[in-house]
ZARO-272969 format. One line per 2 residues: their letters; for each residue x negated, y negated, z of C-alpha. Coordinates in steps of 0.25 Angstrom, whole numbers. Each point is the difference from the previous one (the first is absolute). Layout:
BEGIN
A = X:Y:Z; ...
***
This chain:
BEGIN
MK = -112:103:115; -9:-10:2
YY = -9:7:-12; 11:5:-7
LH = 3:-15:-2; -15:-5:-3
II = 1:11:-11; 12:-6:-5
GM = -7:-13:-1; -12:3:-7
VI = 8:9:-12; 9:-14:0
LS = -13:-9:-1; -7:9:-11
FC = 12:-2:-8; 2:-15:1
SS = -7:-12:-6; 4:-12:9
CG = 5:-14:-5; -9:-6:7
DR = -12:3:9; 6:8:10
VI = 4:13:-1; 4:6:11
TV = 0:14:8; 13:4:7
EQ = -3:6:14; 15:2:9
QL = 15:0:-5; 9:-7:8
SE = 14:0:0; 3:-13:-4
EA = 7:-7:-11; -3:-14:-8
VI = 8:-10:-3; -1:-5:-15
YP = 6:-9:-9; 5:1:-11
DY = 7:16:8; -6:9:-11
KE = 1:11:8; 5:12:-6
VT = 5:-7:-14; 0:7:-14
IP = -8:-8:-11; -4:2:-14
CN = -12:3:-4; -4:-13:-8
IA = 4:-10:10; -10:-10:8
PL = -7:2:11; 10:0:13
NF = -9:-9:10; 4:-3:13
SL = -3:-8:12; 1:6:15
LD = 8:-9:8; -7:6:15
LD = -16:1:-4; -8:-8:-8
DA = -12:9:0; 1:14:-8
QL = -3:10:-10; 10:7:-10
II = -2:13:-4; 6:4:-14
EG = 1:16:-3; 6:7:-11
EG = 3:15:-1; -11:4:-7
GE = -10:-5:11; -4:-14:-7
AF = 1:-11:9; -5:-13:2
QV = -1:-11:11; 5:-13:1
PS = -5:-12:12; 10:-10:4
KK = -1:-14:-2; 7:-9:13
GL = 9:13:-2; 2:0:-15
FD = -2:14:-7; -5:-5:-15
IP = -1:13:-8; -7:1:-11
QK = 6:1:-14; -7:9:-6
KW = -3:9:10; 16:0:4
KQ = 4:3:-13; -9:12:-3
LL = 6:4:15; 13:1:-7
NN = -2:6:-13; -9:12:8
NI = 14:1:10; 12:-1:-11
GK = 12:9:5; -9:1:15
RI = -2:-11:11; -12:-6:6
KL = -3:-2:15; -3:-14:5
TI = -7:0:14; -4:-13:9
CK = -11:1:10; -3:-9:10
LS = -12:-3:11; 4:7:11
EG = -10:1:12; -11:-4:-9
KW = 4:14:-8; 9:-1:-14
SA = 13:5:2; 11:5:-10
LT = 14:-4:2; 11:9:-4
PF = -1:0:-15; 12:-2:-9
YI = 0:5:-15; 7:-7:-13
YI = 4:9:-12; -3:-1:-13
AQ = 12:1:-11; 0:8:-13
EP = 6:-12:-7; -7:-13:-3
ID = 6:-13:1; 3:-10:-10
KY = -12:-9:-3; 7:-13:4
IA = 11:-7:8; 4:-16:-2
YR = 8:-7:9; 4:-14:4
LI = -7:-8:12; 9:-9:6
PP = 3:-9:13; 8:4:10
DY = 11:-7:-6; 1:3:-13
EL = 8:-12:-7; -15:-8:6
WN = -7:2:-13; -10:-10:1
KM = -10:10:-3; 3:15:-5
GI = -4:10:-10; 2:14:-6
YQ = -13:8:1; -6:14:-1
RN = -8:9:7; -8:12:-3
LE = 2:11:10; -13:7:-3
TF = -8:-13:5; 2:-13:8
EE = 1:-7:-13; 13:-11:0
SA = 2:-10:-13; 13:-9:-2
IY = 9:3:-13; 7:-15:2
EN = -3:-10:10; 9:-11:-1
TI = -10:-10:1; 1:2:-15
GD = 15:-4:2; -1:-12:6
YN = 4:8:14; 12:7:-6
CA = 8:13:5; -4:12:-4
NC = 6:12:3; 5:15:-5
HS = -10:5:-8; 3:13:-4
FQ = -6:11:-10; 4:10:-10
NG = -5:13:6; -11:-5:6
DP = -6:-5:-14; -9:-13:4
TH = 2:-5:-16; 15:1:1
FL = 7:-11:13; 8:-11:2
FH = 0:-10:11; 9:-12:6
TR = -5:-15:1; 12:-9:6
ET = -1:-15:3; -9:-5:-8
HP = -4:6:-14; 12:10:1
GT = 3:11:-7; -2:16:0
LV = -15:3:-7; 0:14:-6
FK = -13:6:-5; 2:10:-11
DG = -10:6:-10; -8:-9:1
KI = 7:-12:1; 6:-9:9
EK = 15:-6:-1; 6:-11:9
LN = 15:4:2; 10:-10:5
TK = 10:10:4; 15:-7:6
TD = 10:0:-9; 14:-5:1
ET = 4:15:2; -9:3:12
IS = 2:-7:14; -16:-2:2
FL = -14:3:-8; -5:13:-1
VY = -3:5:15; -5:14:3
PY = -6:8:-10; -4:14:-4
WH = -4:5:-13; 6:11:-9
PD = -11:12:-2; 0:-2:-14
GR = -5:-15:3; 13:-7:-11
YV = 10:-2:13; -2:-8:13
VF = 11:1:10; 3:-13:8
SV = 11:-4:11; 5:-13:-1
NS = 3:-6:16; 4:-13:6
TR = -11:0:10; -2:-8:14
QA = -8:2:12; 5:-4:15
FH = -12:3:12; 4:3:14
AN = -7:-7:11; 5:11:10
NL = 1:12:-8; -10:12:-3
NR = 2:-2:-14; -5:-13:-3
VE = 4:-2:-13; 12:4:-7
VY = 1:-1:-15; 15:3:-5
DS = 8:0:-14; 13:-8:-2
AS = 1:7:-14; -9:9:-6
DV = 3:10:-14; -9:10:-7
VV = -5:-3:-15; -9:8:-9
YD = -10:-9:-9; -3:5:-15
TE = -15:-4:-2; 0:1:-15
KH = 14:-7:-2; -2:-11:9
QV = 13:4:7; 8:2:12
MS = 11:10:1; 9:4:13
CD = 13:8:1; 12:-4:10
LL = -4:11:11; -13:-8:0
KA = 5:-13:3; 14:1:7
DS = 1:-12:9; 8:9:11
VF = -16:8:0; -14:-6:3
ET = -10:8:-9; -15:0:2
FP = -15:6:-1; 3:7:-13
SF = -9:10:-4; -1:10:-10
SA = 0:17:1; -14:7:-4
DG = 6:4:-13; 8:-14:-2
KS = 12:7:0; 6:-6:12
IY = -1:-13:7; 0:-2:15
FC = 6:-11:6; 4:-3:15
SA = 14:-4:1; 10:-7:10
KA = 13:-7:3; 0:-14:-3
AN = 0:-8:15; 7:-12:2
PM = -4:-11:5; -15:1:0
PY = -9:-1:7; 11:1:12
EY = 1:14:-5; -12:5:-4
RN = -1:10:12; 12:7:-7
VH = -6:3:-12; -6:15:-3
YD = -4:6:-13; 1:13:-6
LC = -10:6:-10; 8:1:-13
KI = -4:6:-15; 4:-3:-11
GF = -4:7:-16; -6:-8:-9
NA = -3:4:-15; -13:-5:-5
ET = 4:3:-12; 12:-8:-2
GE = -4:-11:10; 15:5:6
FD = 5:2:16; 9:12:5
NK = 12:-3:5; 0:5:12
VD = -8:-3:12; -5:12:10
TL = -4:-2:15; -12:7:5
FH = -2:-5:13; 13:-6:8
AM = -7:-8:10; 11:-8:4
SI = 8:13:7; -11:-1:8
GK = -1:-15:3; -13:1:-6
SV = -4:-9:-15; -12:4:-11
SL = -9:-6:-7; -11:2:-11
PR = 3:14:-6; -12:4:-8
ES = 0:16:-5; -14:6:-1
PN = -6:2:-14; 3:16:-1
GK = 13:-2:4; 2:8:13
FM = 2:-11:10; 6:-13:3
TF = -5:-9:11; 9:-12:6
VL = -2:-9:11; 11:2:10
HE = 5:-12:9; 11:-5:10
YG = 6:-10:-10; -4:-11:-13
NF = -9:6:-11; -12:-9:2
SI = -7:10:11; -15:-6:0
WH = 4:-9:14; 11:10:5
KD = -9:9:12; 8:11:0
AD = -3:4:-15; -3:13:-4
LY = -3:9:-13; 8:11:-3
TI = -2:10:-12; 11:7:-7
NL = -4:14:-5; 8:-1:-15
QS = -3:14:-1; 9:5:14
GE = 6:-14:4; -7:0:13
VY = -1:-13:5; -12:-2:13
PF = -8:-11:5; -14:-1:-6
EK = -5:2:14; -15:0:4
AN = 0:-12:-11; 10:-8:7
SD = -2:-7:13; 7:-9:9
NV = -2:-14:-6; 5:-3:-16
ES = -4:10:-10; 4:-6:-13
YH = -3:-3:-15; -6:14:-5
SW = -6:8:-14; -4:11:-4
SR = -12:5:-4; 1:7:-17
NS = -1:14:6; 8:-4:10
NW = -10:5:11; -2:-13:6
MV = 7:-11:5; -3:-14:2
FS = 10:-8:9; 0:-13:9
SR = 1:0:14; 0:-10:14
RD = -6:10:9; -12:-4:1
DG = 5:-15:9; 15:-2:-4
LY = -4:-12:-8; -6:4:-12
TR = 2:11:-10; -13:8:-4
PY = 0:11:-12; 0:16:7
IC = -3:10:-9; 5:16:3
YV = 0:12:-7; 13:8:-3
DE = 0:15:-3; 6:8:-9
EG = 12:4:11; 2:-17:-1
KA = -5:-3:13; -8:-12:6
HK = -15:2:8; -5:-10:8
AF = -2:-12:-7; -13:-10:0
ML = -1:-13:-1; -7:-4:-13
PQ = -15:0:2; -10:-14:2
QN = -13:0:1; 1:-7:13
PK = 15:4:4; 0:-7:14
KY = -4:-13:-4; 7:-1:-12
YQ = 13:3:4; 0:-8:14
DL = -5:-13:-10; 8:4:-10
MV = 13:-11:2; 10:5:-14
SY = 7:12:-3; -1:11:-11
NI = 13:2:-8; 3:8:-11
PE = -10:11:0; 0:6:-13
FI = -9:12:-5; -8:-3:-12
ND = -9:8:-9; -10:-9:-4
KV = -5:-14:1; 7:-11:-5
VV = -6:-8:-9; 9:-14:-2
NK = -4:-13:-8; 0:-9:10
KA = -2:-12:-10; 12:5:-8
IK = 9:1:12; -2:-14:4
KM = 1:-5:-14; 13:7:-2
LK = 6:-3:14; -2:-14:-4
ED = 1:-3:-12; 11:11:-6
SG = 16:-1:2; 0:14:1
QS = 8:10:-10; 18:-3:5
VS = 7:15:2; 12:3:-4
YK = 12:6:6; 6:14:-9
K = 14:0:2
***
């Protein structure tokens, strides 16, 4: 056995080139598992993801051997417990093992010999992931916006850059960014308080909108683009926030009124119908179907007085038809999932771009799931009608906002599973059956230090196809000097 392990070690050595000066030979195998952070064991990843660097939580000095199925391999020494994997070698190994798996073996010195711990595997999917995600970074209380911004991250590297930082807007609040089919040239976000408005980036131009009308109860709020880019569906909400001194869900955000409207970007006009703005119903978190022929939204019987009745508000998942050619709505609403009948509530419906699946967040009550510990991701198979949890993506601590990749094989979502306080972005593979595979945390150069030091939350992670390029001087000038285009209401 000793001779066999020595031969294996020599074979590995012949394929390996070290990232530092040290290349080891494995002399014995231990039935012992390493504890690593983040937990990347047995995850499925795209072939174009940045290296999954990780730290050992119980070792400082160790060696990592990464092997492909074709026999290629390289070694990475730990630096204070961190394995910083070379990007070039990582990329080549993934490309050589698409549809296969790679083996990761951590080795430690034991009794003067290099001993291999129990290896683990990472699976490489056939399907790539969108190149970028966009997100907002905000402090624990989202009302404290003294420093915030909307940022983008290249998923193939560790590069992060700002799309908008509120230092150029006199420290205003920026929120609710939304991209049309992941197009980095076609998006919008809101600014509030100082220099309020909605900034729309479309066809190489920037436009500032004043979106409050006499017929709507608020400025336009939660947006979602129509697939052809002309329309955006929004909710309008009268929203309040409350804080709990002794509750697992520290913050509660609730509506005392809300409706759903559609904005026509060509006519600068807002439209709705009686079925989407009834006083007896709260309607919120709308989104378009992948073909643009339907609007999904969350609907609950209005409860009064608020906030005293907030725990008795339960939202169902509903749908109404929409004709993009005429700008008209159907005369009926269909309920796809009766969450109220099981004492639950739905938020954030999102249909996959291929039209096969609908994901949403299921939680105990209300609509603002981002602070509800019980919130989990669920899926509807739109062909069979089956409803099921995204089991391998969920945890015991808040899954909320989520976004589909353009090929419908990847989902990025926010979760508080790491420490219960801050939302972090997780990514999971979704197979052809609509089942989630084990989720993995967004890779960082030094994830242990990065996430432990980061005292802000990732908010609204959204896939985009490429890097957003904006003229920050033009944004600043428009915010401060442009009074904005007022929108009208189509009666």
